[in-house]
A tleap script that builds the chain and sets N, CA, C and O, in Angstrom:
source leaprc.protein.ff14SB
mol = sequence {
  NMET THR TYR PRO PRO LEU THR GLU GLU THR
  LEU ARG ARG ARG LEU SER ILE ASN VAL ARG
  ARG ALA ARG THR ALA ALA GLY LEU THR LEU
  LYS LYS ALA SER GLU ARG ALA GLU MET HIE
  TRP ARG HIE TRP GLN LYS ILE GLU ALA ALA
  GLU VAL ASN VAL THR LEU GLN THR LEU VAL
  ARG LEU GLY TYR ALA LEU ASP LEU ASP PRO
  ALA LYS LEU LEU VAL GLU PRO PRO PRO GLU
  PRO LYS ALA CLYS
}
set mol.1.N position { 213.340 -19.071 25.051 }
set mol.1.CA position { 213.168 -20.133 24.090 }
set mol.1.C position { 211.684 -20.493 24.029 }
set mol.1.O position { 211.039 -20.667 25.063 }
set mol.2.N position { 211.163 -20.600 22.848 }
set mol.2.CA position { 209.764 -20.985 22.695 }
set mol.2.C position { 209.670 -22.413 22.199 }
set mol.2.O position { 210.495 -22.879 21.413 }
set mol.3.N position { 208.659 -23.082 22.672 }
set mol.3.CA position { 208.430 -24.472 22.294 }
set mol.3.C position { 207.142 -24.555 21.481 }
set mol.3.O position { 206.223 -23.763 21.691 }
set mol.4.N position { 207.072 -25.501 20.564 }
set mol.4.CA position { 205.810 -25.665 19.848 }
set mol.4.C position { 204.718 -26.103 20.823 }
set mol.4.O position { 205.007 -26.784 21.807 }
set mol.5.N position { 203.482 -25.724 20.565 }
set mol.5.CA position { 202.418 -26.110 21.492 }
set mol.5.C position { 202.235 -27.629 21.531 }
set mol.5.O position { 202.355 -28.323 20.521 }
set mol.6.N position { 201.943 -28.110 22.729 }
set mol.6.CA position { 201.689 -29.544 22.876 }
set mol.6.C position { 200.260 -29.840 22.424 }
set mol.6.O position { 199.318 -29.143 22.803 }
set mol.7.N position { 200.119 -30.848 21.636 }
set mol.7.CA position { 198.802 -31.260 21.176 }
set mol.7.C position { 198.470 -32.623 21.764 }
set mol.7.O position { 199.348 -33.309 22.287 }
set mol.8.N position { 197.211 -33.014 21.682 }
set mol.8.CA position { 196.822 -34.349 22.145 }
set mol.8.C position { 197.588 -35.412 21.373 }
set mol.8.O position { 198.019 -36.415 21.943 }
set mol.9.N position { 197.752 -35.191 20.090 }
set mol.9.CA position { 198.474 -36.157 19.256 }
set mol.9.C position { 199.921 -36.321 19.713 }
set mol.9.O position { 200.435 -37.438 19.779 }
set mol.10.N position { 200.571 -35.205 20.025 }
set mol.10.CA position { 201.953 -35.254 20.495 }
set mol.10.C position { 202.056 -36.034 21.803 }
set mol.10.O position { 202.947 -36.868 21.967 }
set mol.11.N position { 201.141 -35.761 22.733 }
set mol.11.CA position { 201.179 -36.459 24.015 }
set mol.11.C position { 200.847 -37.943 23.864 }
set mol.11.O position { 201.449 -38.776 24.542 }
set mol.12.N position { 199.903 -38.287 22.989 }
set mol.12.CA position { 199.606 -39.707 22.747 }
set mol.12.C position { 200.817 -40.422 22.167 }
set mol.12.O position { 201.107 -41.559 22.540 }
set mol.13.N position { 201.534 -39.754 21.246 }
set mol.13.CA position { 202.728 -40.355 20.641 }
set mol.13.C position { 203.806 -40.562 21.701 }
set mol.13.O position { 204.405 -41.634 21.777 }
set mol.14.N position { 204.053 -39.544 22.515 }
set mol.14.CA position { 205.050 -39.672 23.584 }
set mol.14.C position { 204.691 -40.822 24.521 }
set mol.14.O position { 205.533 -41.660 24.845 }
set mol.15.N position { 203.433 -40.848 24.951 }
set mol.15.CA position { 202.988 -41.890 25.869 }
set mol.15.C position { 203.166 -43.267 25.252 }
set mol.15.O position { 203.653 -44.183 25.914 }
set mol.16.N position { 202.784 -43.421 24.007 }
set mol.16.CA position { 202.879 -44.737 23.365 }
set mol.16.C position { 204.322 -45.219 23.292 }
set mol.16.O position { 204.605 -46.383 23.575 }
set mol.17.N position { 205.225 -44.340 22.919 }
set mol.17.CA position { 206.643 -44.713 22.822 }
set mol.17.C position { 207.206 -45.047 24.198 }
set mol.17.O position { 207.870 -46.069 24.372 }
set mol.18.N position { 206.938 -44.183 25.172 }
set mol.18.CA position { 207.495 -44.392 26.513 }
set mol.18.C position { 206.936 -45.647 27.184 }
set mol.18.O position { 207.671 -46.370 27.858 }
set mol.19.N position { 205.644 -45.907 27.004 }
set mol.19.CA position { 205.041 -47.099 27.604 }
set mol.19.C position { 205.628 -48.357 26.980 }
set mol.19.O position { 205.993 -49.290 27.696 }
set mol.20.N position { 205.723 -48.395 25.667 }
set mol.20.CA position { 206.262 -49.587 25.006 }
set mol.20.C position { 207.719 -49.823 25.407 }
set mol.20.O position { 208.100 -50.953 25.711 }
set mol.21.N position { 208.529 -48.772 25.409 }
set mol.21.CA position { 209.939 -48.931 25.779 }
set mol.21.C position { 210.088 -49.411 27.217 }
set mol.21.O position { 210.897 -50.295 27.500 }
set mol.22.N position { 209.304 -48.827 28.128 }
set mol.22.CA position { 209.396 -49.221 29.538 }
set mol.22.C position { 208.934 -50.663 29.729 }
set mol.22.O position { 209.534 -51.419 30.494 }
set mol.23.N position { 207.871 -51.035 29.033 }
set mol.23.CA position { 207.360 -52.406 29.163 }
set mol.23.C position { 208.373 -53.421 28.651 }
set mol.23.O position { 208.632 -54.426 29.312 }
set mol.24.N position { 208.943 -53.166 27.487 }
set mol.24.CA position { 209.917 -54.116 26.938 }
set mol.24.C position { 211.196 -54.137 27.768 }
set mol.24.O position { 211.799 -55.195 27.948 }
set mol.25.N position { 211.615 -52.974 28.278 }
set mol.25.CA position { 212.811 -52.933 29.134 }
set mol.25.C position { 212.590 -53.723 30.420 }
set mol.25.O position { 213.530 -54.304 30.963 }
set mol.26.N position { 211.348 -53.745 30.908 }
set mol.26.CA position { 211.034 -54.491 32.121 }
set mol.26.C position { 210.813 -55.979 31.837 }
set mol.26.O position { 210.624 -56.772 32.760 }
set mol.27.N position { 210.837 -56.346 30.567 }
set mol.27.CA position { 210.652 -57.744 30.198 }
set mol.27.C position { 209.219 -58.229 30.366 }
set mol.27.O position { 208.977 -59.416 30.583 }
set mol.28.N position { 208.275 -57.306 30.264 }
set mol.28.CA position { 206.868 -57.664 30.445 }
set mol.28.C position { 206.171 -57.855 29.106 }
set mol.28.O position { 206.390 -57.091 28.166 }
set mol.29.N position { 205.343 -58.863 29.030 }
set mol.29.CA position { 204.484 -59.002 27.856 }
set mol.29.C position { 203.358 -57.984 27.993 }
set mol.29.O position { 203.126 -57.427 29.066 }
set mol.30.N position { 202.680 -57.761 26.901 }
set mol.30.CA position { 201.552 -56.844 26.913 }
set mol.30.C position { 200.488 -57.337 27.898 }
set mol.30.O position { 199.921 -56.543 28.649 }
set mol.31.N position { 200.225 -58.605 27.898 }
set mol.31.CA position { 199.202 -59.155 28.787 }
set mol.31.C position { 199.617 -59.078 30.260 }
set mol.31.O position { 198.791 -58.765 31.117 }
set mol.32.N position { 200.879 -59.359 30.557 }
set mol.32.CA position { 201.342 -59.295 31.948 }
set mol.32.C position { 201.316 -57.855 32.458 }
set mol.32.O position { 200.900 -57.602 33.589 }
set mol.33.N position { 201.754 -56.922 31.636 }
set mol.33.CA position { 201.753 -55.514 32.035 }
set mol.33.C position { 200.328 -55.024 32.268 }
set mol.33.O position { 200.064 -54.307 33.234 }
set mol.34.N position { 199.414 -55.408 31.388 }
set mol.34.CA position { 198.026 -54.968 31.540 }
set mol.34.C position { 197.382 -55.582 32.786 }
set mol.34.O position { 196.541 -54.947 33.422 }
set mol.35.N position { 197.766 -56.798 33.136 }
set mol.35.CA position { 197.267 -57.398 34.373 }
set mol.35.C position { 197.729 -56.583 35.580 }
set mol.35.O position { 196.950 -56.338 36.501 }
set mol.36.N position { 198.982 -56.168 35.576 }
set mol.36.CA position { 199.506 -55.347 36.673 }
set mol.36.C position { 198.733 -54.041 36.805 }
set mol.36.O position { 198.506 -53.550 37.911 }
set mol.37.N position { 198.333 -53.486 35.670 }
set mol.37.CA position { 197.614 -52.215 35.666 }
set mol.37.C position { 196.111 -52.393 35.853 }
set mol.37.O position { 195.367 -51.413 35.906 }
set mol.38.N position { 195.666 -53.641 35.955 }
set mol.38.CA position { 194.253 -53.959 36.110 }
set mol.38.C position { 193.414 -53.344 34.984 }
set mol.38.O position { 192.405 -52.680 35.219 }
set mol.39.N position { 193.872 -53.591 33.760 }
set mol.39.CA position { 193.122 -53.147 32.588 }
set mol.39.C position { 193.174 -54.243 31.541 }
set mol.39.O position { 194.025 -55.130 31.598 }
set mol.40.N position { 192.270 -54.178 30.595 }
set mol.40.CA position { 192.232 -55.176 29.533 }
set mol.40.C position { 193.452 -55.000 28.637 }
set mol.40.O position { 193.866 -53.871 28.377 }
set mol.41.N position { 194.024 -56.084 28.169 }
set mol.41.CA position { 195.232 -56.022 27.347 }
set mol.41.C position { 194.992 -55.236 26.057 }
set mol.41.O position { 195.905 -54.588 25.545 }
set mol.42.N position { 193.767 -55.293 25.533 }
set mol.42.CA position { 193.466 -54.574 24.287 }
set mol.42.C position { 193.536 -53.063 24.495 }
set mol.42.O position { 193.945 -52.335 23.591 }
set mol.43.N position { 193.140 -52.583 25.681 }
set mol.43.CA position { 193.252 -51.149 25.971 }
set mol.43.C position { 194.725 -50.746 26.033 }
set mol.43.O position { 195.107 -49.694 25.521 }
set mol.44.N position { 195.550 -51.587 26.663 }
set mol.44.CA position { 196.988 -51.315 26.728 }
set mol.44.C position { 197.554 -51.262 25.309 }
set mol.44.O position { 198.357 -50.387 24.984 }
set mol.45.N position { 197.136 -52.187 24.486 }
set mol.45.CA position { 197.596 -52.234 23.099 }
set mol.45.C position { 197.230 -50.943 22.362 }
set mol.45.O position { 198.033 -50.420 21.589 }
set mol.46.N position { 196.030 -50.434 22.598 }
set mol.46.CA position { 195.603 -49.185 21.954 }
set mol.46.C position { 196.416 -47.996 22.461 }
set mol.46.O position { 196.672 -47.057 21.708 }
set mol.47.N position { 196.818 -48.027 23.718 }
set mol.47.CA position { 197.673 -46.967 24.264 }
set mol.47.C position { 199.018 -46.994 23.564 }
set mol.47.O position { 199.527 -45.948 23.161 }
set mol.48.N position { 199.602 -48.177 23.413 }
set mol.48.CA position { 200.894 -48.299 22.735 }
set mol.48.C position { 200.812 -47.944 21.253 }
set mol.48.O position { 201.824 -47.599 20.643 }
set mol.49.N position { 199.630 -48.026 20.676 }
set mol.49.CA position { 199.436 -47.660 19.272 }
set mol.49.C position { 199.020 -46.194 19.133 }
set mol.49.O position { 198.766 -45.729 18.021 }
set mol.50.N position { 198.948 -45.470 20.236 }
set mol.50.CA position { 198.549 -44.057 20.255 }
set mol.50.C position { 197.157 -43.862 19.662 }
set mol.50.O position { 196.893 -42.858 19.000 }
set mol.51.N position { 196.272 -44.822 19.902 }
set mol.51.CA position { 194.918 -44.766 19.347 }
set mol.51.C position { 193.893 -44.165 20.304 }
set mol.51.O position { 192.788 -43.825 19.883 }
set mol.52.N position { 194.240 -44.027 21.586 }
set mol.52.CA position { 193.263 -43.549 22.567 }
set mol.52.C position { 193.880 -42.486 23.468 }
set mol.52.O position { 195.089 -42.459 23.698 }
set mol.53.N position { 193.011 -41.613 23.968 }
set mol.53.CA position { 193.403 -40.706 25.037 }
set mol.53.C position { 193.245 -41.469 26.343 }
set mol.53.O position { 192.393 -42.352 26.449 }
set mol.54.N position { 194.052 -41.140 27.328 }
set mol.54.CA position { 193.952 -41.821 28.618 }
set mol.54.C position { 193.524 -40.845 29.698 }
set mol.54.O position { 193.771 -39.643 29.603 }
set mol.55.N position { 192.881 -41.379 30.723 }
set mol.55.CA position { 192.522 -40.580 31.886 }
set mol.55.C position { 193.727 -40.501 32.821 }
set mol.55.O position { 194.703 -41.233 32.657 }
set mol.56.N position { 193.648 -39.616 33.790 }
set mol.56.CA position { 194.713 -39.546 34.790 }
set mol.56.C position { 194.800 -40.855 35.567 }
set mol.56.O position { 195.891 -41.302 35.920 }
set mol.57.N position { 193.654 -41.464 35.831 }
set mol.57.CA position { 193.647 -42.747 36.537 }
set mol.57.C position { 194.406 -43.803 35.739 }
set mol.57.O position { 195.171 -44.580 36.310 }
set mol.58.N position { 194.202 -43.839 34.436 }
set mol.58.CA position { 194.911 -44.809 33.600 }
set mol.58.C position { 196.398 -44.493 33.574 }
set mol.58.O position { 197.221 -45.408 33.608 }
set mol.59.N position { 196.757 -43.220 33.514 }
set mol.59.CA position { 198.165 -42.833 33.531 }
set mol.59.C position { 198.836 -43.309 34.816 }
set mol.59.O position { 199.968 -43.791 34.786 }
set mol.60.N position { 198.150 -43.175 35.931 }
set mol.60.CA position { 198.680 -43.638 37.217 }
set mol.60.C position { 198.826 -45.156 37.207 }
set mol.60.O position { 199.826 -45.679 37.698 }
set mol.61.N position { 197.852 -45.868 36.659 }
set mol.61.CA position { 197.928 -47.332 36.581 }
set mol.61.C position { 199.101 -47.776 35.711 }
set mol.61.O position { 199.796 -48.736 36.044 }
set mol.62.N position { 199.319 -47.081 34.604 }
set mol.62.CA position { 200.459 -47.405 33.741 }
set mol.62.C position { 201.765 -47.231 34.502 }
set mol.62.O position { 202.643 -48.092 34.448 }
set mol.63.N position { 201.890 -46.110 35.213 }
set mol.63.CA position { 203.094 -45.864 36.000 }
set mol.63.C position { 203.319 -46.930 37.053 }
set mol.63.O position { 204.442 -47.393 37.250 }
set mol.64.N position { 202.237 -47.323 37.739 }
set mol.64.CA position { 202.336 -48.372 38.753 }
set mol.64.C position { 202.803 -49.684 38.132 }
set mol.64.O position { 203.702 -50.340 38.657 }
set mol.65.N position { 202.196 -50.060 37.023 }
set mol.65.CA position { 202.529 -51.328 36.372 }
set mol.65.C position { 203.973 -51.354 35.889 }
set mol.65.O position { 204.608 -52.409 35.863 }
set mol.66.N position { 204.488 -50.187 35.507 }
set mol.66.CA position { 205.848 -50.103 34.963 }
set mol.66.C position { 206.863 -49.636 36.001 }
set mol.66.O position { 208.044 -49.481 35.690 }
set mol.67.N position { 206.406 -49.410 37.240 }
set mol.67.CA position { 207.257 -48.935 38.331 }
set mol.67.C position { 207.946 -47.623 37.959 }
set mol.67.O position { 209.151 -47.457 38.150 }
set mol.68.N position { 207.149 -46.694 37.424 }
set mol.68.CA position { 207.654 -45.389 37.008 }
set mol.68.C position { 206.750 -44.279 37.518 }
set mol.68.O position { 205.563 -44.497 37.763 }
set mol.69.N position { 207.312 -43.099 37.675 }
set mol.69.CA position { 206.509 -41.911 37.943 }
set mol.69.C position { 205.661 -41.665 36.692 }
set mol.69.O position { 206.219 -41.551 35.600 }
set mol.70.N position { 204.346 -41.580 36.813 }
set mol.70.CA position { 203.505 -41.402 35.636 }
set mol.70.C position { 203.878 -40.189 34.789 }
set mol.70.O position { 203.697 -40.209 33.572 }
set mol.71.N position { 204.393 -39.142 35.412 }
set mol.71.CA position { 204.779 -37.944 34.657 }
set mol.71.C position { 205.889 -38.255 33.655 }
set mol.71.O position { 205.964 -37.621 32.603 }
set mol.72.N position { 206.742 -39.214 33.967 }
set mol.72.CA position { 207.837 -39.570 33.053 }
set mol.72.C position { 207.333 -40.196 31.759 }
set mol.72.O position { 208.056 -40.240 30.764 }
set mol.73.N position { 206.097 -40.680 31.772 }
set mol.73.CA position { 205.536 -41.293 30.574 }
set mol.73.C position { 205.110 -40.253 29.536 }
set mol.73.O position { 204.797 -40.601 28.398 }
set mol.74.N position { 205.097 -38.977 29.932 }
set mol.74.CA position { 204.662 -37.921 29.013 }
set mol.74.C position { 205.800 -37.047 28.495 }
set mol.74.O position { 205.565 -36.133 27.705 }
set mol.75.N position { 207.035 -37.319 28.933 }
set mol.75.CA position { 208.170 -36.514 28.466 }
set mol.75.C position { 208.570 -36.939 27.057 }
set mol.75.O position { 208.259 -38.046 26.618 }
set mol.76.N position { 209.248 -36.064 26.369 }
set mol.76.CA position { 209.721 -36.384 25.016 }
set mol.76.C position { 210.706 -37.543 25.124 }
set mol.76.O position { 211.708 -37.438 25.830 }
set mol.77.N position { 210.433 -38.638 24.437 }
set mol.77.CA position { 211.348 -39.793 24.520 }
set mol.77.C position { 212.652 -39.507 23.778 }
set mol.77.O position { 212.661 -38.813 22.761 }
set mol.78.N position { 213.756 -40.052 24.300 }
set mol.78.CA position { 215.017 -39.893 23.567 }
set mol.78.C position { 214.945 -40.646 22.254 }
set mol.78.O position { 214.172 -41.596 22.127 }
set mol.79.N position { 215.739 -40.237 21.274 }
set mol.79.CA position { 215.718 -40.950 19.991 }
set mol.79.C position { 216.113 -42.414 20.174 }
set mol.79.O position { 216.908 -42.764 21.046 }
set mol.80.N position { 215.542 -43.236 19.337 }
set mol.80.CA position { 215.847 -44.676 19.346 }
set mol.80.C position { 217.296 -44.846 18.901 }
set mol.80.O position { 217.696 -44.266 17.892 }
set mol.81.N position { 218.104 -45.641 19.642 }
set mol.81.CA position { 219.480 -45.860 19.203 }
set mol.81.C position { 219.488 -46.531 17.815 }
set mol.81.O position { 218.689 -47.425 17.539 }
set mol.82.N position { 220.381 -46.092 16.981 }
set mol.82.CA position { 220.478 -46.648 15.635 }
set mol.82.C position { 221.132 -48.024 15.661 }
set mol.82.O position { 222.152 -48.227 16.320 }
set mol.83.N position { 220.538 -48.958 14.942 }
set mol.83.CA position { 221.090 -50.308 14.853 }
set mol.83.C position { 222.314 -50.282 13.974 }
set mol.83.O position { 222.373 -49.551 12.986 }
set mol.84.N position { 223.306 -51.101 14.349 }
set mol.84.CA position { 224.542 -51.151 13.553 }
set mol.84.C position { 224.568 -52.387 12.719 }
set mol.84.O position { 225.525 -52.612 11.979 }
savepdb mol mol.pdb
quit
């Protein structure tokens, strides 16, 4: 089975979706989550908007703040459940 090549855009999109879902599931505000990760809230906001590339250090901080393995933040997110 062949997979389409991963691009920076694809990984930024995956990261943004996974970070936002994990943060909201944990009941964290953007500011509280960014405090846990020791980063400015505006940088966190840009990550959730898929506007920036992140370093490995930032990926680790995101995982720590969300209590997740950082690698899980880069997997293809499951589809959003449809509202009824």
